[in-house]
C-alpha positions in Angstrom: 19.8 -9.9 -21.0 21.6 -6.9 -19.8 22.5 -7.0 -15.6 24.4 -4.9 -13.1 24.9 -5.5 -9.7 24.6 -3.8 -6.4 27.2 -4.3 -4.2 26.1 -5.8 -0.7 27.3 -6.5 2.7 26.3 -9.3 4.4 26.3 -10.0 8.2 27.4 -13.5 8.8 27.2 -15.2 12.8 28.6 -18.0 13.6 26.0 -20.9 14.8 28.7 -22.4 17.2 32.5 -22.1 17.0 33.7 -22.3 13.3 30.3 -23.4 11.6 28.5 -20.3 9.9 25.2 -19.9 8.8 25.0 -18.3 5.7 22.0 -15.3 5.1 19.2 -17.1 2.9 16.4 -14.7 1.7 13.0 -14.7 0.3 11.8 -14.8 -3.8 9.3 -13.0 -4.1 6.8 -13.3 -7.5 4.8 -10.0 -8.4 2.1 -10.2 -11.3 1.5 -7.2 -13.3 -1.0 -8.8 -15.6 -3.6 -5.6 -15.4 -3.8 -2.4 -16.1 -2.3 -0.3 -13.4 -5.1 1.1 -11.2 -5.7 2.9 -8.0 -2.9 3.3 -5.6 -4.8 1.4 -3.1 -4.5 -1.9 -4.7 -1.0 -1.5 -4.4 -0.1 -1.0 -0.8 0.8 -4.4 0.2 3.6 -4.6 -3.1 4.8 -1.0 -1.9 4.9 -1.9 1.2 6.7 -5.9 0.6 9.2 -4.3 -1.3 10.1 -1.6 1.8 10.6 -4.3 3.5 12.5 -6.5 1.9 16.3 -7.5 2.9 19.1 -7.6 0.9 19.3 -11.2 0.7 15.4 -11.2 -1.3 14.9 -11.1 -4.7 11.5 -9.6 -6.2 10.4 -10.6 -10.0 7.8 -8.2 -11.1 6.2 -10.6 -14.1 4.9 -7.4 -16.8 1.9 -8.6 -19.2 0.7 -5.0 -18.9 -0.8 -2.4 -21.5 -0.2 0.5 -18.9 -2.5 2.5 -16.5 -2.4 5.5 -14.0 0.8 7.4 -14.2 1.2 8.1 -10.8 0.4 4.9 -9.2 3.6 3.6 -11.1 5.3 6.6 -9.4 4.9 5.5 -6.4 5.8 1.9 -6.9 8.7 3.8 -8.8 9.8 4.9 -5.4 9.3 1.8 -3.6 11.4 0.2 -6.2 14.1 2.7 -5.7 14.1 2.3 -1.9 13.8 -1.8 -2.0 17.4 -3.6 -0.3 16.0 -7.0 -2.6 17.3 -7.2 -5.9 14.1 -6.4 -8.2 14.2 -7.9 -11.7 11.6 -6.7 -14.4 10.6 -10.3 -16.1 8.4 -9.0 -19.5 6.2 -11.6 -20.6 4.0 -10.2 -23.5 3.0 -6.4 -23.4 5.3 -3.8 -21.8 3.8 -0.4 -22.5 2.7 3.2 -21.1 3.3 3.6 -17.4 4.3 0.0 -17.3 7.7 0.8 -18.6 8.6 2.9 -16.4 8.6 0.2 -13.6 10.7 -2.2 -16.5 13.3 0.7 -16.4 13.4 0.9 -12.6 14.5 -2.5 -12.0 18.0 -3.6 -11.0 18.1 -6.3 -13.5 15.5 -7.1 -16.9 14.7 -10.2 -18.4 12.6 -10.0 -22.0 10.8 -13.1 -23.0 10.7 -13.6 -26.7 8.2 -11.6 -28.8 7.3 -9.7 -26.3 6.1 -5.8 -27.5 7.3 -2.5 -25.6 5.4 0.6 -26.6 6.5 4.1 -25.2 4.3 7.2 -25.7 3.2 11.1 -23.8 0.6 10.3 -21.3 -3.2 10.4 -21.8 -5.5 12.6 -19.5 -8.2 15.5 -19.4 -9.2 18.4 -17.5 -12.2 20.5 -16.8 -13.0 23.8 -14.6 -12.8 27.1 -15.7 -10.8 28.1 -18.7 -8.1 29.8 -16.8 -7.9 26.5 -14.6 -8.0 24.6 -17.4 -4.8 26.5 -19.1 -3.0 26.1 -15.8 -3.4 22.5 -15.1 -2.0 22.0 -19.0 1.0 23.7 -18.4 1.5 22.0 -15.3 1.1 18.2 -16.8 3.5 19.4 -19.7 5.8 20.6 -17.6 5.7 17.4 -15.3 5.5 14.8 -18.5 9.1 16.3 -19.7 10.5 16.2 -16.2 9.0 12.2 -15.5 10.3 11.1 -19.1 13.3 13.1 -19.3 14.4 11.2 -15.6 12.9 7.8 -16.5 14.1 7.0 -20.2 17.6 8.7 -19.9 19.9 7.3 -21.9 17.1 4.7 -22.9 16.3 7.5 -25.5 18.3 10.0 -26.8 16.7 13.9 -26.1 15.8 14.2 -29.7 13.5 11.1 -29.6 12.2 12.1 -25.9 11.2 15.5 -27.5 9.5 13.4 -30.1 7.5 11.3 -27.2 6.6 14.7 -25.7 5.0 16.1 -29.2 2.9 12.3 -29.8 5.2 9.9 -31.5 4.8 6.5 -30.6 7.7 3.9 -30.4 7.2 0.2 -30.6 10.1 -1.4 -30.0 11.0 -5.5 -30.1 13.0 -7.5 -27.3 16.2 -7.0 -29.2 16.2 -3.3 -29.7 15.3 -2.7 -26.2 18.3 -5.1 -25.4 20.2 -3.4 -27.6 19.0 0.0 -25.7 19.6 -1.4 -22.5 23.0 -2.3 -22.9 24.0 1.3 -24.2 22.6 3.0 -21.4 24.2 0.2 -19.2 27.8 0.8 -20.8 26.9 4.8 -19.9 26.2 4.1 -16.1 29.6 2.1 -16.0 31.1 5.2 -17.1 29.5 7.4 -14.5 30.5 4.7 -11.8 33.7 4.4 -12.7 33.9 8.2 -12.6 32.3 8.0 -9.2 34.8 5.6 -8.3 37.6 7.3 -9.0 36.8 10.5 -7.3 35.9 8.7 -4.1 39.8 8.6 -4.2 40.7 11.5 -4.4 37.7 14.2 -3.0 34.1 14.1 -2.2 31.6 13.1 -4.8 29.4 15.8 -6.1 26.1 14.8 -5.3 24.6 14.4 -8.5 27.4 11.2 -9.1 26.5 9.9 -5.9 22.8 9.5 -6.9 24.1 7.1 -9.8 25.1 5.1 -7.2 21.6 2.3 -7.7 22.2 1.7 -11.7 19.4 0.4 -13.2 19.2 -2.1 -16.1 
């Protein structure tokens, strides 16, 4: 299992002179065991993620074949904003939009015999011909930007292009772990570069945004 830890600052206040209380948090378990549905079904999840503290741990147990991509986008935002350590634990299937959430976590855990599948989105359009063409072109740009962002350093650029062209990638736990380790190595190099720049000059914005590493 690949791990990348986040730096944490804890506030420790004395209970009485010479006696200190260590901060403790909650361990919260979310179960994603059905298709990702409408956004309103996950309002509580989003709020809990955003309200969690640095001492909390959120386990996202995944056995999911995918679902609504835009609901996953909102959950990804909440995960990125959460101060808790988010652990994605795959326990069966992790496919389609569920892979977005998996790759956003701080820590990834994979049960033996799990199955991963990565592919392009599915959808449809209706309306006048020009309206349908406009939506198709927009959806293509949207999908490319989304997958370039989420799958960067997990898949190569050529592999991402092949997904956008219709190829499905079926991966085993060992194959996913190997890719996570390679991605972590890249993120660690970026972090080292950011720390080096911090000691000499202002860090460029593109490097600063790499400070919340995922895997």
